[in-house]
C-alpha positions in Angstrom: 53.3 -23.1 161.3 55.9 -22.2 164.0 57.5 -18.9 164.8 61.3 -18.4 164.9 62.5 -15.3 166.7 66.0 -14.1 165.7 68.5 -12.2 168.0 67.4 -8.9 166.3 63.8 -9.6 167.6 62.6 -10.2 164.0 60.2 -13.2 163.6 60.0 -15.7 160.7 57.4 -18.4 160.1 58.2 -22.0 159.0 56.5 -25.3 158.6 56.6 -27.5 161.8 59.7 -29.7 161.7 61.9 -27.3 159.6 65.6 -28.1 160.0 68.2 -25.8 161.6 70.0 -25.9 158.2 67.0 -24.6 156.3 66.3 -21.7 158.8 70.0 -20.7 158.6 70.1 -20.8 154.8 66.9 -18.7 154.7 68.6 -16.1 156.9 71.8 -16.0 154.8 73.7 -18.4 152.6 76.9 -16.8 153.7 76.0 -17.2 157.3 75.1 -20.9 156.6 78.6 -21.5 155.2 80.4 -20.0 158.2 78.2 -21.3 161.0 78.0 -24.7 162.5 74.5 -24.9 164.0 72.3 -22.9 166.3 71.1 -22.5 169.9 67.3 -23.1 169.8 65.4 -22.2 172.9 68.6 -22.6 174.9 69.5 -26.0 173.4 72.5 -26.6 171.1 71.3 -28.1 167.8 73.1 -29.2 164.7 72.0 -28.4 161.1 70.3 -31.8 160.7 67.9 -31.4 163.6 64.2 -30.4 163.3 62.5 -27.6 165.1 59.0 -28.5 166.3 57.9 -25.4 168.4 58.0 -21.7 168.5 61.6 -20.9 169.3 64.3 -18.3 169.9 67.1 -18.9 167.4 70.7 -17.9 167.4 73.3 -19.1 164.9 76.6 -20.2 166.3 80.1 -20.4 164.9 83.3 -22.1 166.0 84.4 -19.2 168.1 81.2 -19.6 170.2 81.3 -22.1 173.1 78.3 -23.9 171.7 80.0 -24.0 168.2 83.0 -25.7 169.7 80.7 -28.2 171.4 79.2 -29.2 168.0 82.6 -29.3 166.3 84.3 -31.4 169.0 81.4 -33.8 169.5 81.5 -34.6 165.8 85.3 -35.1 166.0 84.8 -37.6 168.8 82.7 -39.7 166.3 85.5 -39.2 163.7 88.0 -40.6 166.2 85.8 -43.6 166.9 85.4 -44.2 163.2 89.2 -44.1 162.8 89.8 -46.5 165.8 87.1 -48.9 164.4 88.9 -49.0 161.0 92.3 -49.7 162.6 90.9 -52.0 165.4 87.6 -53.5 164.2 87.0 -55.3 167.5 86.8 -52.0 169.5 83.7 -51.5 171.6 82.6 -47.9 172.2 81.1 -46.4 175.4 80.6 -42.6 175.3 82.3 -39.8 173.4 81.2 -36.3 174.5 82.6 -32.9 173.8 84.1 -31.3 176.9 85.4 -27.8 177.8 88.8 -28.5 176.3 88.0 -30.8 173.3 86.5 -34.3 173.4 87.2 -37.8 174.5 85.9 -41.3 173.8 85.9 -44.3 176.2 86.8 -47.5 174.4 86.9 -51.2 175.4 89.7 -52.9 173.4 92.1 -55.8 174.1 94.9 -53.7 172.5 96.4 -51.3 175.1 96.8 -47.9 173.6 100.2 -46.3 173.9 101.3 -42.7 173.0 102.7 -44.0 169.7 99.2 -45.0 168.6 97.9 -41.4 168.7 99.6 -40.1 165.5 98.4 -43.2 163.7 94.8 -42.5 164.8 95.2 -38.8 163.9 96.3 -39.7 160.3 93.4 -42.0 159.9 91.0 -39.3 161.2 92.4 -36.8 158.7 92.0 -39.4 155.9 88.4 -40.0 156.8 87.6 -36.3 157.3 88.8 -35.4 153.8 86.1 -37.7 152.3 83.5 -35.1 153.2 81.3 -37.8 154.8 77.8 -36.5 155.7 76.5 -36.8 159.3 73.1 -38.3 158.8 70.6 -38.1 161.6 68.1 -41.0 161.9 65.2 -41.7 164.3 64.4 -45.3 165.1 62.5 -47.2 167.8 64.1 -48.5 170.9 63.7 -52.1 169.8 65.3 -51.4 166.4 68.2 -49.7 168.1 68.7 -52.6 170.5 68.7 -55.0 167.5 71.2 -53.0 165.6 73.8 -52.6 168.4 73.4 -56.2 169.6 74.3 -57.3 166.0 77.3 -54.9 166.1 78.4 -56.4 169.4 78.3 -52.9 171.0 77.4 -53.9 174.6 77.8 -50.4 176.1 75.4 -48.9 173.6 72.9 -51.7 174.4 73.1 -51.0 178.1 72.5 -47.3 177.5 69.4 -48.1 175.3 68.0 -50.6 177.8 68.0 -47.8 180.5 65.7 -45.7 178.3 61.9 -45.9 178.4 60.1 -48.4 176.2 58.5 -45.7 174.0 61.7 -43.6 173.6 62.5 -42.5 170.0 66.3 -43.2 169.5 68.5 -40.9 167.4 71.5 -42.3 165.6 74.1 -40.5 163.6 75.6 -42.2 160.6 78.9 -41.0 159.3 79.0 -41.6 155.5 77.7 -44.9 154.2 77.9 -46.9 157.4 81.5 -45.8 158.1 80.5 -45.3 161.7 77.1 -45.3 163.4 76.6 -44.0 166.9 73.9 -43.8 169.5 73.7 -40.0 170.0 71.3 -37.1 170.5 73.6 -34.7 168.7 74.4 -31.9 167.9 76.8 -32.5 165.0 78.3 -30.9 161.9 76.7 -31.6 158.5 79.8 -33.3 157.3 83.4 -34.1 158.3 85.1 -31.8 155.7 85.5 -28.8 158.0 87.6 -30.8 160.5 91.0 -29.8 159.2 93.4 -29.9 162.3 93.4 -32.6 164.9 95.5 -33.3 168.0 95.1 -36.3 170.2 96.5 -35.3 173.6 96.5 -38.2 176.1 95.4 -41.6 177.1 93.7 -42.4 180.5 91.6 -45.0 182.2 88.0 -44.5 183.1 85.5 -46.8 184.8 82.4 -47.5 182.9 79.8 -45.0 184.2 82.2 -43.8 186.8 81.6 -47.0 188.8 84.8 -48.4 190.3 83.1 -51.8 190.4 82.7 -51.8 186.6 85.3 -52.4 183.9 88.1 -50.0 183.4 87.9 -48.5 179.8 90.6 -46.7 177.8 89.9 -43.0 177.3 91.6 -40.9 174.6 91.4 -37.1 174.8 91.8 -34.8 171.8 90.9 -31.5 170.3 90.3 -30.2 166.8 90.0 -27.0 164.8 88.8 -25.6 161.5 92.3 -24.4 160.5 95.9 -25.5 161.2 96.8 -22.0 162.4 94.3 -22.5 165.3 95.9 -25.8 166.2 99.4 -24.2 166.1 98.2 -21.5 168.5 96.7 -24.1 170.7 99.9 -26.1 170.9 101.8 -22.9 171.7 99.4 -22.1 174.5 99.7 -25.7 175.8 103.5 -25.3 176.0 103.0 -22.0 177.8 100.5 -23.8 180.2 103.2 -26.5 181.0 105.7 -23.7 181.8 103.1 -22.2 184.1 101.8 -25.4 185.7 101.2 -24.6 189.3 102.1 -28.1 190.4 105.6 -27.7 189.0 106.0 -24.2 190.3 104.6 -25.1 193.7 107.4 -27.7 194.0 110.1 -25.4 192.8 109.1 -22.6 195.1 108.3 -24.9 198.1 104.7 -23.7 198.2 102.6 -26.9 198.6 102.8 -30.6 198.0 100.7 -33.7 197.6 101.3 -37.2 199.1 100.0 -40.6 198.3 98.9 -40.9 201.9 96.2 -38.3 201.3 95.2 -38.1 197.6 93.4 -34.9 196.8 94.4 -33.3 200.1 97.0 -30.5 199.6 99.8 -29.9 202.1 100.7 -26.2 202.4 104.4 -25.5 203.2 105.9 -22.4 204.8 106.2 -20.4 201.7 102.7 -21.4 200.6 101.3 -20.3 204.0 103.0 -16.9 203.6 101.3 -16.5 200.3 98.0 -17.7 201.7 98.2 -15.4 204.7 99.0 -12.3 202.7 96.1 -13.0 200.4 93.6 -13.6 203.2 94.8 -10.7 205.4 94.2 -8.3 202.6 90.9 -9.8 201.7 89.7 -9.8 205.3 90.4 -6.1 205.5 88.5 -5.5 202.3 85.5 -7.5 203.6 85.5 -5.6 206.9 85.5 -2.3 205.0 82.5 -3.5 203.1 80.4 -4.4 206.2 81.1 -8.1 206.6 81.4 -9.7 210.0 83.4 -12.9 210.3 82.2 -16.2 211.8 83.5 -19.8 212.0 81.3 -22.9 212.0 82.1 -26.5 212.8 83.6 -28.9 210.3 81.4 -31.8 211.4 77.6 -31.5 212.1 74.8 -33.9 212.7 73.2 -35.8 209.8 69.8 -34.3 210.6 71.1 -30.8 209.7 71.9 -32.0 206.1 68.4 -33.5 205.7 66.9 -30.2 206.6 69.2 -28.2 204.3 68.5 -30.5 201.3 72.1 -31.7 200.9 71.1 -35.2 201.9 68.7 -35.5 199.0 70.7 -33.5 196.4 74.4 -33.9 197.3 74.9 -37.0 199.5 77.1 -38.8 197.0 79.7 -36.1 197.3 79.8 -36.1 201.1 81.9 -37.9 203.8 80.3 -39.3 206.9 81.3 -40.4 210.4 79.8 -41.6 213.7 80.1 -39.8 217.0 78.5 -41.3 220.2 76.6 -43.7 218.0 75.0 -40.9 216.0 75.5 -40.2 212.3 77.4 -37.0 211.4 78.6 -35.5 208.1 81.8 -33.6 207.2 80.5 -30.4 205.8 80.6 -30.0 201.9 79.3 -26.5 202.1 79.3 -23.7 204.8 75.8 -22.4 204.4 73.9 -24.5 206.9 76.3 -23.4 209.7 75.8 -19.8 208.8 72.0 -20.3 208.8 72.2 -21.7 212.4 74.1 -18.6 213.4 71.5 -16.2 211.9 68.7 -18.2 213.5 70.1 -17.9 217.0 68.4 -14.6 217.7 65.5 -12.4 216.4 66.2 -9.8 213.8 64.4 -6.6 212.7 64.2 -5.3 209.2 66.4 -2.5 210.5 69.2 -5.1 211.0 69.2 -6.2 207.4 71.3 -6.7 205.4 73.4 -8.9 207.7 76.6 -10.0 206.0 78.4 -13.0 207.6 81.8 -14.1 206.1 83.6 -17.4 206.8 86.8 -18.9 205.6 85.3 -22.4 205.9 87.1 -25.6 205.1 84.8 -28.1 203.2 85.3 -31.7 202.1 83.8 -33.1 198.9 84.4 -36.5 197.4 85.9 -36.3 193.9 86.8 -39.3 191.8 90.5 -40.0 191.8 90.7 -39.5 188.0 89.3 -36.0 188.4 91.9 -34.8 190.9 94.3 -32.1 189.5 96.7 -30.2 191.7 95.0 -27.3 193.6 92.3 -27.0 190.9 90.4 -30.2 191.8 90.9 -31.4 195.4 88.9 -33.2 198.1 89.2 -30.5 200.7 89.4 -26.7 200.2 88.6 -23.5 202.0 86.0 -21.2 200.6 85.9 -17.5 201.3 82.2 -17.9 201.9 79.8 -15.2 202.8 76.0 -15.3 203.4 74.0 -12.1 203.2 70.5 -12.1 204.7 68.5 -9.2 203.3 65.1 -7.9 202.4 63.7 -8.7 198.9 64.1 -5.0 198.1 67.8 -5.1 198.9 68.7 -8.0 196.6 69.8 -5.9 193.6 72.0 -3.5 195.6 73.7 -6.4 197.4 74.3 -8.2 194.1 75.8 -4.9 192.7 78.1 -4.7 195.8 79.2 -8.3 195.3 80.0 -7.7 191.6 82.1 -4.6 192.6 84.0 -6.7 195.1 84.6 -9.4 192.4 85.9 -6.7 190.0 88.3 -5.3 192.7 89.6 -8.8 193.5 90.2 -10.0 189.9 91.6 -6.7 188.6 94.1 -6.6 191.5 95.6 -9.8 190.1 95.3 -8.8 186.4 92.6 -11.4 185.6 90.2 -10.9 182.8 86.9 -12.6 183.4 83.6 -13.6 181.9 80.2 -14.0 183.6 77.7 -16.7 183.3 74.1 -16.9 184.6 73.4 -20.5 185.6 69.8 -21.4 185.8 67.6 -24.1 187.4 69.0 -27.6 187.2 66.9 -30.7 186.7 67.5 -31.7 190.3 66.3 -28.7 192.2 64.6 -27.8 195.5 61.7 -25.5 195.9 58.9 -24.0 193.7 59.4 -23.1 190.0 57.9 -19.6 190.6 60.5 -18.9 193.2 63.2 -20.0 190.8 61.8 -17.8 188.1 61.8 -14.8 190.5 65.4 -15.5 191.6 66.7 -16.0 188.0 65.0 -12.7 187.0 66.5 -10.9 190.0 70.0 -11.9 189.1 69.5 -11.2 185.4 68.0 -7.8 186.0 71.0 -6.9 188.1 73.4 -7.8 185.3 71.3 -6.0 182.7 71.0 -2.8 184.8 74.8 -2.8 185.3 75.3 -3.3 181.5 77.4 -6.4 182.1 77.8 -8.9 179.3 76.9 -12.4 180.3 75.9 -15.8 178.8 73.3 -18.1 180.0 74.5 -21.5 181.3 71.3 -23.5 181.3 70.5 -26.0 184.1 73.8 -25.4 185.9 72.5 -23.6 189.0 73.0 -24.9 192.5 70.1 -27.2 193.6 68.8 -24.5 195.9 69.1 -21.4 193.6 70.4 -19.8 190.4 73.9 -18.2 190.4 76.2 -15.8 188.7 79.5 -17.4 188.0 82.8 -15.7 187.3 85.2 -17.4 184.9 88.8 -16.1 185.1 91.0 -16.1 182.0 94.7 -16.7 182.8 97.8 -15.7 180.9 97.6 -18.9 178.9 94.1 -18.0 177.7 92.5 -20.8 179.8 89.4 -20.2 181.9 88.7 -21.3 185.4 85.3 -21.1 187.2 86.2 -19.1 190.4 83.7 -16.8 192.1 80.0 -17.2 192.4 76.9 -15.3 193.6 73.8 -17.4 194.4 70.3 -16.4 195.3 68.5 -18.7 197.7 64.9 -18.8 198.8 65.1 -22.4 200.0 67.4 -22.5 203.0 65.5 -19.6 204.8 62.3 -21.7 204.3 63.9 -25.0 205.4 65.3 -23.4 208.6 62.3 -21.1 209.2 64.5 -17.9 209.2 62.6 -14.7 209.9 62.8 -11.1 210.6 60.3 -8.6 212.0 59.1 -6.1 209.4 58.0 -2.5 210.0 54.4 -3.7 210.8 55.7 -6.1 213.5 55.0 -9.2 211.3 57.4 -12.1 210.7 58.8 -12.2 207.2 61.2 -14.4 205.4 64.6 -13.0 204.5 66.3 -13.6 201.2 69.7 -15.4 201.4 72.6 -14.6 199.1 75.6 -17.0 199.0 78.8 -15.4 197.8 82.3 -16.8 197.3 84.7 -14.7 195.2 88.0 -16.2 195.8 85.9 -19.3 195.5 88.2 -22.1 196.6 91.2 -20.4 198.1 93.3 -23.4 196.9 92.1 -23.0 193.3 92.6 -19.3 193.4 96.2 -19.7 194.6 96.7 -22.2 191.8 95.3 -19.8 189.3 97.4 -16.9 190.6 100.5 -19.1 190.5 99.9 -19.9 186.9 98.8 -16.3 186.0 102.2 -15.0 187.2 104.2 -18.2 186.4 105.2 -18.0 190.1 106.6 -14.4 189.6 104.2 -13.0 192.2 103.8 -9.3 192.8 105.9 -8.0 195.6 103.1 -7.6 198.2 102.2 -11.3 198.1 105.5 -13.0 197.2 107.0 -15.2 200.0 110.4 -14.3 198.6 110.8 -10.6 198.4 114.5 -9.8 198.9 117.6 -11.9 198.7 121.0 -10.6 199.9 124.0 -12.3 198.4 127.4 -11.4 199.9 130.3 -11.9 197.5 132.4 -13.6 200.2 132.3 -14.4 203.9 134.1 -11.1 204.6 130.9 -9.2 203.9 128.6 -11.6 205.9 128.1 -9.2 208.8 127.3 -6.3 206.5 124.8 -8.4 204.7 123.2 -9.5 208.0 123.0 -5.9 209.2 121.4 -4.8 205.9 118.9 -7.7 206.3 117.9 -6.5 209.7 117.1 -3.0 208.4 115.1 -4.3 205.5 113.1 -6.7 207.8 112.5 -3.8 210.2 111.0 -1.9 207.2 108.5 -4.7 206.8 109.9 -6.9 204.1 110.7 -10.6 203.9 114.5 -10.9 203.4 117.0 -13.7 203.5 120.8 -13.8 203.3 122.4 -16.6 201.3 125.5 -17.6 203.3 126.1 -20.8 201.4 129.7 -21.4 200.2 128.6 -21.2 196.6 129.5 -18.9 193.8 127.6 -15.6 193.3 126.3 -16.7 189.9 124.9 -19.9 191.4 123.2 -18.0 194.2 121.6 -15.5 191.7 120.3 -18.4 189.6 118.8 -20.0 192.8 117.1 -16.8 193.8 115.7 -16.4 190.3 114.4 -20.0 190.4 112.6 -19.0 193.6 111.2 -16.0 191.7 112.6 -13.6 194.3 111.6 -10.0 193.5 114.9 -8.4 194.2 118.5 -9.5 194.7 121.2 -7.4 196.4 124.7 -8.5 195.7 126.9 -6.8 198.3 130.7 -6.5 198.6 133.3 -3.9 199.2 131.7 -1.1 197.1 128.4 -1.4 198.8 129.9 -1.6 202.3 132.0 1.6 201.7 129.5 3.7 199.7 126.3 2.6 201.4 124.8 2.4 197.9 123.1 -0.7 196.6 122.9 -2.4 193.2 119.3 -3.7 192.9 118.9 -6.7 190.5 115.3 -7.7 189.6 114.4 -11.3 188.7 114.7 -10.5 184.9 118.4 -9.7 185.5 118.0 -5.9 185.1 120.2 -3.9 187.4 119.8 -0.4 189.0 123.0 1.0 190.4 123.8 3.5 193.2 120.5 3.2 195.0 120.5 4.5 198.6 118.9 2.3 201.3 116.2 5.0 201.8 115.4 5.1 198.1 115.2 1.3 198.0 112.7 1.0 200.8 110.7 4.0 199.4 110.4 2.2 196.1 109.5 -1.1 197.7 106.8 0.7 199.7 105.4 2.2 196.5 105.3 -1.1 194.7 103.8 -3.0 197.7 101.2 -0.4 198.7 100.0 0.0 195.1 99.9 -3.7 194.6 101.7 -3.2 191.4 101.8 -6.1 189.0 105.2 -4.9 187.6 108.6 -4.5 189.1 109.4 -0.9 190.0 113.2 -1.4 189.5 
């Protein structure tokens, strides 16, 4: 017998090998009908899978992240089944669920075009309506090889050949041999609940991410339980296109990308204003919270990266060079430089915590297919900080970091969710240290009453972490800030402090980046506001538009006064119509426009036009500046006029 513990702490006993389906039905038939599977001891499992040990058991639905994973993984099989029926010669590689749906990599002589996608969708819906069962089968490695060789599925054969000789292989059969796939799961019981499908795009993908291997065709898609959910998704996708930071960045002259440097962003004048405003404010916030600022080199000797552990755990993401015949690495992370700074001089327990902040530029190799505007680049700047503290200070320091994160994200109107990411398979150090570190972070979240989810095996190789996922105005989430607890680097670099008894002890190291990648944060803020930045951070704050050349001098004098008051202001002297100039200022998302002519020159009163086209008349210069000061200093998210 095995014991199954439910979220309410109640425990049920079952025969070893009981299925997720049977446990869920035993809890509630209604729950079984609305759920899709369960998380069992942290692993996502479909209804067909057996449970063979004492387990924590939580039922999951479509609205859960894990529920979507089951739903979308099954839909990837459904798409493969449809493609096989239309193009029987197709060979299939892998088809996982991803954060935003699913994909399948396919080897096929026919080249997919956008017009093929509706045809595949219709075939998927036709198959789904047949209510085909997803049957899980266990077979030996040799049986699996024999089956997929007979089916001429060379990619499945290669995957199986990489498995141990005694590996038990799981297959999932859709219906009566409609489609059979090599897969661990988890899956729906049948296809009938897949009611709404949208195939989004076609891309190329090297087999196993190796540019020396064959380029396969990848089709991305998403699916839902109801058409209404798909309609909402399509609406949000349209909103996301409108807010695309790449499009807005070009319109507002913020940043650009060039073929001469793929994945390396170019920040332009307006983008640098935005960047400086953000970092000047954040630097002041950090100083008020006890952080000192450092800067460490971009390139450091290879030996350093062996000591830090990056060589063994992160080498494939790094860039290398030679200097004076010696091997050097371009830094992918800032922490080893900070560690060297801490280790330069002795420290007393009275000195701790020591908080060292750094805006450090890092370089990481990303595959070209993964590059995406400012969200996925090959160089970015982190607002890194490394806090060296006593073990007894860890909780308070984590609390302070969480408070800083809340200040940052609320300033920009972001909602956020928190994940606790635990020990990965490729880790450094002792398991008991990891257990202590994970518990320390979890205890801090629990004590603060903060809701969080566990993200198993997604910690950094040197320590567990708290990750902040921002939700933007288009309901998408972006991993942004992180807090990491590290016992490994202090050991690797023999960091110490002198305790109250005069003995050497090892400090605990906390890594913290809350903007995360400054580039990604700027991209997120751009999409959050659709380029309509709050006044304090906007490169384009005030535009003065004279109705004719006759009022050019008045406009210039007014601009000087506004600039002296501390605001960015421009005068549009082009020989274009007033309507055209207003539209151009609106395209640049300028906060306020002042159209000036005879009335304004005579009366000294202004008509203030905001970027939505709303006007406030008869505003004195003093009142205008006073209102701008209020909006800027309060970091208001809305226009005050």
